[in-house]
C-alpha positions as CSV (number, residue, x, y, z in Angstrom):
1,M,39.0,-10.8,2.7
2,K,39.8,-7.4,4.2
3,K,37.3,-5.6,1.9
4,F,34.7,-8.1,2.8
5,F,35.1,-7.6,6.6
6,S,35.2,-3.8,6.1
7,L,31.6,-3.9,5.1
8,A,30.5,-5.7,8.3
9,F,29.3,-3.7,11.3
10,L,28.7,-6.1,14.2
11,F,26.8,-4.9,17.3
12,V,24.8,-6.6,20.0
13,L,21.0,-6.6,19.6
14,G,19.5,-6.6,23.1
15,A,20.3,-9.4,25.4
16,G,21.2,-12.9,24.4
17,N,23.5,-14.2,21.7
18,A,21.9,-12.7,18.5
19,F,23.9,-10.1,16.6
20,A,22.5,-7.4,14.2
21,H,24.9,-6.4,11.5
22,Y,25.0,-5.1,7.9
23,T,27.2,-7.3,5.7
24,F,27.1,-7.6,1.9
25,T,28.2,-11.2,1.8
26,P,29.2,-12.8,-1.5
27,N,26.0,-14.7,-1.8
28,L,23.9,-11.7,-0.9
29,I,25.6,-9.7,-3.6
30,K,24.8,-12.5,-6.0
31,A,21.2,-12.4,-4.8
32,Q,21.0,-8.6,-5.4
33,Q,22.5,-9.0,-8.8
34,A,19.9,-11.6,-9.7
35,V,17.1,-9.3,-8.5
36,F,18.5,-6.4,-10.5
37,E,18.4,-8.6,-13.6
38,F,14.9,-10.0,-12.8
39,R,16.2,-13.5,-12.1
40,L,14.0,-13.7,-9.1
41,Y,13.9,-17.5,-9.1
42,D,17.6,-17.4,-8.6
43,A,17.5,-14.7,-6.0
44,Y,15.0,-16.1,-3.5
45,P,16.9,-19.3,-2.7
46,L,20.1,-17.3,-2.1
47,I,18.2,-15.0,0.2
48,E,16.7,-17.8,2.2
49,A,20.1,-19.6,2.5
50,E,21.6,-16.4,3.9
51,R,18.8,-15.9,6.4
52,K,19.2,-19.5,7.7
53,A,23.0,-19.1,7.9
54,D,23.0,-15.6,9.5
55,P,19.6,-14.3,10.6
56,G,21.2,-11.2,12.2
57,N,22.3,-9.7,8.9
58,R,19.9,-6.8,8.3
59,L,20.9,-6.4,4.7
60,I,18.9,-9.6,3.9
61,D,15.7,-7.6,4.4
62,L,16.9,-5.0,1.9
63,V,17.6,-7.4,-0.8
64,E,14.4,-9.3,-0.1
65,T,12.5,-6.0,-0.4
66,Y,14.0,-5.4,-3.8
67,A,12.8,-8.8,-4.9
68,D,9.3,-8.5,-3.3
69,C,8.7,-5.1,-4.8
70,A,9.9,-6.2,-8.2
71,R,7.4,-9.1,-8.0
72,L,4.5,-6.9,-7.0
73,S,5.3,-4.3,-9.7
74,I,5.4,-7.0,-12.4
75,D,2.5,-9.2,-11.3
76,E,0.0,-6.6,-10.0
77,N,-1.4,-9.3,-7.7
78,R,-3.4,-7.6,-4.9
79,T,-3.6,-10.8,-2.8
80,E,0.2,-11.1,-2.8
81,Y,0.4,-7.3,-2.1
82,K,-1.5,-7.7,1.1
83,S,0.5,-10.7,2.1
84,L,3.8,-9.0,1.5
85,L,2.6,-5.9,3.4
86,L,2.2,-8.1,6.5
87,K,5.7,-9.4,6.0
88,R,7.0,-5.9,5.8
89,E,5.2,-5.1,9.1
90,K,7.0,-8.0,10.7
91,Q,10.4,-6.6,9.4
92,E,9.5,-3.3,11.0
93,D,8.7,-5.0,14.3
94,N,12.0,-6.8,14.3
95,E,13.8,-3.5,13.7
96,A,12.0,-1.7,16.5
97,G,14.4,-0.7,19.2
98,L,17.4,-1.8,17.1
99,E,20.3,0.7,17.5
100,T,23.7,0.2,15.9
101,K,26.4,2.5,14.9
102,S,26.2,1.4,11.3
103,P,25.5,4.0,8.5
104,Y,23.7,1.2,6.8
105,Q,20.9,1.1,9.3
106,L,19.1,4.3,8.4
107,F,20.1,3.9,4.7
108,V,18.4,0.4,4.7
109,R,15.3,1.8,6.4
110,G,15.0,4.7,3.9
111,E,15.7,2.5,0.9
112,I,13.0,-0.1,2.0
113,A,10.5,2.7,2.7
114,L,11.0,4.2,-0.8
115,Q,10.7,0.9,-2.5
116,W,7.4,0.3,-0.8
117,A,6.2,3.8,-1.5
118,L,6.6,3.2,-5.2
119,V,4.7,-0.1,-5.0
120,K,1.9,1.5,-2.9
121,L,1.4,4.2,-5.5
122,K,0.9,1.5,-8.2
123,Y,-1.7,-0.2,-5.9
124,Q,-3.4,3.2,-5.3
125,D,-2.5,3.1,-1.6
126,Y,-1.7,6.8,-1.7
127,V,-1.8,7.9,2.0
128,S,0.4,5.0,3.0
129,A,2.8,5.8,0.1
130,V,3.2,9.4,1.3
131,L,4.0,8.2,4.8
132,D,6.6,5.9,3.4
133,V,8.2,8.7,1.4
134,R,8.4,10.8,4.6
135,L,10.0,7.9,6.4
136,A,12.5,7.4,3.6
137,Y,13.3,11.1,3.5
138,N,13.7,11.5,7.3
139,S,15.8,8.3,7.6
140,L,18.2,9.5,4.9
141,E,18.3,13.1,6.2
142,D,19.2,11.8,9.7
143,N,21.8,9.5,8.2
144,M,23.4,12.3,6.2
145,T,23.8,14.2,9.5
146,L,25.2,11.3,11.4
147,F,27.4,9.9,8.5
148,P,28.0,12.7,6.0
149,K,30.7,10.7,4.2
150,F,28.5,7.7,3.7
151,S,28.0,7.9,-0.1
152,Y,25.1,5.6,-0.5
153,N,22.9,8.3,1.1
154,Y,23.4,10.4,-2.0
155,K,21.8,7.9,-4.4
156,T,18.4,7.6,-2.8
157,M,18.2,11.1,-1.4
158,G,19.2,12.5,-4.8
159,A,16.2,10.7,-6.4
160,L,13.9,11.9,-3.6
161,K,15.0,15.5,-3.7
162,T,14.6,15.6,-7.5
163,I,11.1,14.3,-7.4
164,I,10.2,16.6,-4.5
165,G,11.7,19.5,-6.6
166,T,9.0,19.0,-9.3
167,V,6.2,19.7,-6.9
168,P,4.7,23.1,-8.0
169,D,4.5,26.1,-5.7
170,Q,0.8,25.9,-5.0
171,Y,1.4,22.4,-3.4
172,H,4.5,23.3,-1.4
173,W,2.4,23.6,1.8
174,V,1.7,19.8,1.5
175,V,5.4,19.1,1.1
176,R,6.3,21.3,4.0
177,M,3.6,19.8,6.1
178,V,5.2,16.3,5.9
179,G,8.6,17.8,6.3
180,L,10.1,17.4,2.9
181,D,12.4,19.7,1.0
182,G,14.2,19.4,-2.3
183,S,14.9,20.8,-5.8
184,I,15.8,19.4,-9.2
185,E,19.2,20.9,-9.1
186,E,20.0,19.7,-5.6
187,G,18.6,16.2,-6.3
188,T,20.5,15.7,-9.6
189,G,23.6,17.0,-7.9
190,L,23.5,14.4,-5.2
191,L,22.8,11.6,-7.7
192,Q,25.7,12.7,-9.8
193,K,27.9,12.9,-6.8
194,F,27.2,9.2,-6.0
195,I,27.8,8.2,-9.6
196,N,31.2,9.9,-9.5
197,V,32.4,8.7,-6.1
198,N,34.0,5.4,-7.3
199,L,33.8,3.3,-4.2
200,T,35.7,0.0,-3.9
201,E,33.0,-2.1,-2.2
202,P,32.0,-5.1,-4.4
203,V,28.3,-4.1,-4.3
204,Y,28.9,-0.5,-5.5
205,P,28.9,-1.2,-9.2
206,M,25.3,-2.5,-8.9
207,F,24.1,0.6,-7.0
208,R,26.0,2.8,-9.4
209,T,24.3,1.3,-12.4
210,N,21.0,1.7,-10.6
211,A,21.8,5.3,-10.0
212,K,22.7,5.9,-13.6
213,M,19.4,4.4,-14.7
214,Q,17.6,6.7,-12.2
215,Y,19.5,9.6,-13.8
216,A,18.3,8.5,-17.3
217,Y,14.7,8.6,-16.0
218,I,15.3,12.1,-14.7
219,T,16.9,13.2,-18.0
220,Y,13.8,12.1,-19.9
221,F,10.9,12.9,-17.7
222,I,12.2,16.0,-15.8
223,L,15.0,17.5,-17.8
224,K,13.2,16.7,-21.1
225,N,16.3,15.8,-23.1
226,K,15.5,12.8,-25.3
227,S,18.8,12.5,-27.1
228,E,20.9,12.6,-23.9
229,C,18.5,10.1,-22.2
230,W,18.9,7.6,-25.1
231,K,22.7,8.1,-25.0
232,Q,22.7,7.2,-21.3
233,V,20.3,4.2,-21.7
234,D,22.1,2.9,-24.8
235,E,25.4,2.8,-22.8
236,L,23.8,1.2,-19.7
237,T,22.0,-1.6,-21.5
238,K,24.5,-3.2,-23.8
239,D,23.8,-6.5,-22.0
240,Y,20.1,-6.5,-22.9
241,K,20.4,-10.0,-24.4
242,T,21.3,-11.5,-21.0
243,N,19.7,-9.0,-18.6
244,L,15.8,-8.8,-18.7
245,F,15.7,-5.6,-16.6
246,H,18.0,-3.8,-19.0
247,A,16.0,-5.2,-22.0
248,W,12.9,-3.7,-20.5
249,N,14.5,-0.3,-19.9
250,R,16.2,-0.3,-23.3
251,A,13.0,-1.1,-25.2
252,A,10.8,1.3,-23.2
253,F,13.2,4.3,-23.6
254,A,13.9,3.4,-27.2
255,M,10.2,3.8,-27.9
256,K,9.9,7.1,-25.9
257,C,12.9,8.5,-27.7
258,G,11.7,7.7,-31.2
259,H,13.8,4.6,-31.8
260,T,11.1,2.0,-32.4
261,D,13.2,-0.2,-34.6
262,K,15.7,-0.5,-31.8
263,A,12.9,-1.3,-29.3
264,I,11.6,-4.1,-31.5
265,E,15.1,-5.5,-32.0
266,T,15.7,-5.4,-28.3
267,L,12.5,-7.1,-27.4
268,Q,13.0,-9.8,-30.0
269,Q,16.5,-10.5,-28.7
270,A,15.6,-10.2,-25.0
271,P,16.6,-13.2,-22.8
272,D,14.3,-16.2,-22.6
273,Q,11.8,-15.5,-19.9
274,K,11.8,-19.1,-18.8
275,K,15.1,-18.3,-17.1
276,F,13.8,-15.0,-15.7
277,Y,10.7,-13.8,-13.9
278,R,7.7,-13.8,-16.2
279,F,7.1,-10.2,-17.4
280,D,4.1,-10.1,-19.6
281,Y,4.4,-6.3,-20.1
282,L,7.2,-6.9,-22.5
283,T,4.7,-8.7,-24.8
284,Y,2.4,-5.7,-24.7
285,L,5.4,-3.4,-25.4
286,L,6.4,-5.5,-28.5
287,G,2.8,-5.4,-29.8
288,L,2.7,-1.6,-29.3
289,A,6.0,-1.0,-31.0
290,K,5.0,-3.1,-34.0
291,L,1.7,-1.3,-34.2
292,H,3.6,2.0,-34.3
293,R,5.5,0.6,-37.3
294,L,2.2,-0.6,-38.8
295,D,3.5,-4.2,-38.8
296,A,0.9,-6.8,-39.9
297,D,1.6,-9.0,-37.0
298,A,1.2,-6.5,-34.1
299,D,-2.1,-8.1,-33.2
300,I,-0.4,-11.4,-32.2
301,Y,1.4,-9.8,-29.2
302,L,-1.4,-7.6,-28.1
303,K,-3.8,-10.6,-28.0
304,K,-1.2,-12.7,-26.2
305,Y,-0.9,-10.0,-23.5
306,I,-4.7,-9.8,-23.0
307,A,-4.9,-13.6,-22.8
308,E,-2.0,-14.3,-20.4
309,F,-1.6,-11.3,-18.1
310,K,-3.3,-11.7,-14.8
311,G,-2.8,-8.1,-13.6
312,E,-4.8,-4.9,-14.1
313,N,-3.0,-2.3,-16.2
314,Y,-2.7,-1.7,-20.0
315,L,-5.4,-4.4,-20.7
316,K,-8.0,-1.8,-21.8
317,D,-5.3,-0.1,-23.8
318,A,-4.3,-3.4,-25.5
319,C,-7.9,-3.9,-26.5
320,F,-8.1,-0.4,-27.7
321,K,-4.9,-0.8,-29.8
322,L,-6.4,-4.0,-31.3
323,Y,-9.5,-1.9,-32.2
324,W,-7.2,0.5,-34.0
325,F,-5.3,-2.3,-35.6
326,Y,-8.4,-3.8,-37.2
327,L,-9.7,-0.4,-38.2
328,I,-6.5,0.1,-40.2
329,Q,-6.8,-3.4,-41.6
330,G,-10.4,-2.7,-42.7
331,N,-11.8,-5.5,-40.6
332,A,-14.9,-3.9,-39.2
333,S,-16.2,-7.0,-37.3
334,Q,-12.9,-7.6,-35.4
335,A,-12.6,-3.9,-34.7
336,A,-16.1,-3.8,-33.2
337,A,-15.3,-6.9,-31.1
338,Y,-12.3,-5.4,-29.5
339,K,-14.0,-2.1,-29.0
340,K,-16.6,-3.9,-27.0
341,M,-14.0,-5.6,-24.9
342,I,-12.4,-2.4,-23.6
343,A,-15.0,-1.7,-20.9
344,A,-15.0,-5.3,-19.6
345,T,-11.2,-5.8,-19.5
346,G,-8.7,-4.7,-16.9
347,K,-8.9,-1.5,-14.8
348,A,-8.8,2.2,-15.6
349,Y,-6.1,3.5,-13.2
350,L,-3.6,4.7,-15.7
351,D,-4.0,7.5,-18.2
352,E,-3.6,5.0,-21.1
353,D,-6.5,2.8,-19.9
354,K,-8.7,5.9,-19.1
355,H,-8.0,7.2,-22.6
356,A,-9.0,3.8,-24.1
357,L,-12.4,3.9,-22.3
358,K,-13.1,7.4,-23.5
359,A,-11.6,7.4,-27.0
360,A,-13.2,4.2,-28.1
361,D,-16.4,6.1,-29.0
362,E,-14.6,9.0,-30.6
363,E,-14.7,9.6,-34.3
364,Q,-11.7,8.1,-36.1
365,D,-10.1,8.8,-39.4
366,I,-7.8,6.1,-40.9
367,T,-5.4,8.6,-42.3
368,L,-5.0,10.5,-39.1
369,L,-4.8,7.2,-37.1
370,R,-2.0,5.9,-39.3
371,C,-0.2,9.3,-39.0
372,R,-0.6,9.2,-35.2
373,L,0.8,5.6,-34.9
374,L,3.8,6.4,-37.2
375,F,4.5,9.6,-35.3
376,D,4.4,7.8,-31.9
377,G,6.9,5.4,-33.3
378,G,9.3,8.1,-34.4
379,Y,8.7,7.6,-38.1
380,Y,8.2,11.3,-38.8
381,D,8.7,11.3,-42.5
382,R,6.3,8.4,-43.0
383,A,3.8,10.2,-40.7
384,L,4.1,13.4,-42.8
385,Q,3.5,11.4,-46.0
386,E,0.1,10.3,-44.6
387,L,-1.0,14.0,-44.4
388,K,0.3,15.1,-47.8
389,T,-3.0,14.7,-49.6
390,K,-5.1,16.1,-46.8
391,R,-6.1,19.6,-45.7
392,S,-8.1,20.8,-42.7
393,K,-11.1,21.6,-44.9
394,D,-11.3,17.9,-45.9
395,F,-12.6,17.0,-42.5
396,T,-16.2,17.8,-41.5
397,S,-16.0,17.5,-37.7
398,A,-14.3,19.9,-35.3
399,K,-12.6,17.0,-33.6
400,L,-10.9,15.8,-36.8
401,K,-10.1,19.3,-38.0
402,T,-8.3,19.9,-34.7
403,E,-6.6,16.6,-34.8
404,F,-5.3,17.3,-38.3
405,E,-3.7,20.6,-37.1
406,Y,-2.3,18.9,-34.0
407,R,-0.7,16.0,-35.9
408,F,1.0,18.3,-38.4
409,A,2.3,20.6,-35.6
410,R,3.7,17.6,-33.7
411,I,5.6,16.3,-36.8
412,M,7.1,19.8,-37.5
413,H,8.1,20.2,-33.9
414,E,9.9,16.8,-33.7
415,K,11.6,17.6,-37.0
416,G,12.9,20.8,-35.5
417,D,10.9,23.2,-37.7
418,F,9.5,25.5,-35.0
419,Q,8.5,28.2,-37.5
420,K,6.0,25.9,-39.0
421,A,5.0,24.2,-35.7
422,I,4.2,27.3,-33.6
423,P,1.4,28.8,-35.7
424,V,-0.3,25.5,-36.2
425,Y,-0.1,24.8,-32.5
426,L,-1.7,28.2,-31.9
427,N,-4.5,27.4,-34.4
428,C,-5.0,24.0,-32.8
429,I,-5.6,25.8,-29.4
430,V,-8.1,28.2,-31.0
431,I,-10.2,25.6,-32.7
432,G,-9.9,22.9,-30.0
433,E,-9.9,24.6,-26.6
434,K,-13.6,24.0,-26.0
435,L,-13.5,20.4,-27.2
436,P,-13.2,17.5,-24.7
437,Y,-9.9,16.3,-26.2
438,Y,-6.2,16.7,-25.3
439,Y,-5.1,18.4,-28.5
440,A,-5.3,22.0,-27.2
441,A,-3.8,21.1,-23.8
442,N,-0.8,19.3,-25.3
443,S,-0.4,22.1,-27.9
444,C,0.1,24.4,-24.9
445,L,2.5,22.1,-23.3
446,Q,4.6,21.7,-26.5
447,L,4.6,25.5,-27.0
448,G,5.9,25.7,-23.4
449,Y,8.8,23.3,-24.3
450,I,9.7,25.3,-27.4
451,Y,9.7,28.7,-25.6
452,E,11.6,27.2,-22.7
453,Q,14.2,25.9,-25.1
454,Q,14.5,29.3,-26.6
455,N,14.9,30.9,-23.1
456,D,11.6,32.8,-23.7
457,F,10.5,32.1,-20.1
458,S,7.6,34.4,-19.9
459,R,5.9,32.8,-22.9
460,A,6.8,29.3,-21.7
461,V,5.3,30.0,-18.3
462,F,2.1,31.4,-20.0
463,Y,1.6,28.2,-22.0
464,Y,2.5,25.8,-19.2
465,K,-0.1,27.5,-17.0
466,K,-2.6,27.4,-19.9
467,C,-2.0,23.7,-20.3
468,I,-2.8,23.2,-16.6
469,S,-6.0,25.1,-16.9
470,Y,-7.6,22.5,-19.3
471,T,-9.4,19.9,-17.2
472,N,-11.9,18.4,-19.8
473,H,-9.7,15.7,-21.3
474,E,-8.5,12.2,-20.3
475,Y,-4.7,13.1,-20.1
476,K,-5.3,16.0,-17.7
477,N,-3.2,14.5,-14.9
478,S,-0.1,13.6,-16.9
479,L,-0.1,16.7,-19.0
480,A,-0.6,18.9,-16.0
481,Q,2.2,17.3,-14.1
482,K,4.5,17.8,-17.1
483,A,3.6,21.4,-17.3
484,K,4.1,21.8,-13.5
485,T,7.6,20.2,-13.9
486,G,8.3,22.7,-16.7
487,L,7.3,25.6,-14.4
488,K,9.7,24.2,-11.7
489,R,12.6,23.9,-14.2
490,I,12.1,27.6,-15.2
491,E,11.9,28.7,-11.6
492,E,15.2,27.0,-10.8
493,R,16.9,28.3,-14.0
494,K,15.7,31.9,-13.3
495,G,16.9,31.6,-9.7
496,K,20.5,30.9,-10.7
């Protein structure tokens, strides 16, 4: 009981009998746990019951925001997005003029703003998203000044500063203009500080797990350490059979880290979605994983995703992957049907969907296609076997010659044979740099990774910058951002 009341900060809100306070009640903790497991149907009744019982508890808005933003990210429903934006505006109006002496006030404001910023980015509401990032940053910065020992600040500010730290030098003026500052080292340090603090509050384990998952994202996307990332995710998601959020993260990272068998096993053993919030993306993910393994039933899941998902993203890519599936199967009529569907299905906001639109008309070779899919699944030896009987001279077009070189280099790279990978990457750049494909750009990026790993920073910088210089391919945004993040890593390492 003492611990429970230690979390409550009660202060008068204006005149009258209403009180504003920040209290993680037992039911609110249950609601947050339900949200963090994607049991949204369980969470909302608990949230509403808390609001009726104690409308002055401002932490209700935080937990409800977690639930609302999860819904919007999963469903991709623009009508619902507009409706929930109005609800958020009402929350802001209710908070206007509220002043308490609670360290939770600015933390909640910053946390809610960051959650909405991420959702707004997904809905292409970019200007508003930037304003929310600034609100989150300023709220947390003020809170760290007012309450330097309040550990929850470190979690969200750590993630923010890490992301800000990846912004390349030529765009620092934008960051400074909106008043942001951060570095990869500072951000990861704050996040690790929160993970290590070991607070006694009942809600802390949930936030700590959330922070650890954020750190896993950083380990993969920013620190570029696949093995360490998978180690972190594997430890965090042992409950994937009963926790849909963890099943999703486990499967997604297993695929990224080259453990497709584990991804398929996870998705097949994930909890029954009838008890959780419907998450069609997992169906797409299973179809994609099975396609990478060249399973004969991959089409079932990709078709199911196209037929049932009401959102916007990965639909073009799912059609494109079915086009590939039927090419490999030798079914020309079905391949043609799904190729035709690409343009008419979904939207082209993500790189994967943009690539689907462009690559559908590219020349395909079944051997190289099988090799690519197996490589993407982490089946490097099987992918190499596909190339054993081929040579560059066997292909007549410049596109296929370049792709053959690129596929071989990528396999050697992932197998750790840099001596074989480097010259083939270089050859790929020479023969492919004027072509409207990503092979030359990604070869530069991969050379940057190799030389950075070898502490040859001058060469790494050269190839990262060369990667950024390519603008005539569909992955230009994502590859350029990865190269810019590499430049920032080197800048920080050289500055130590």
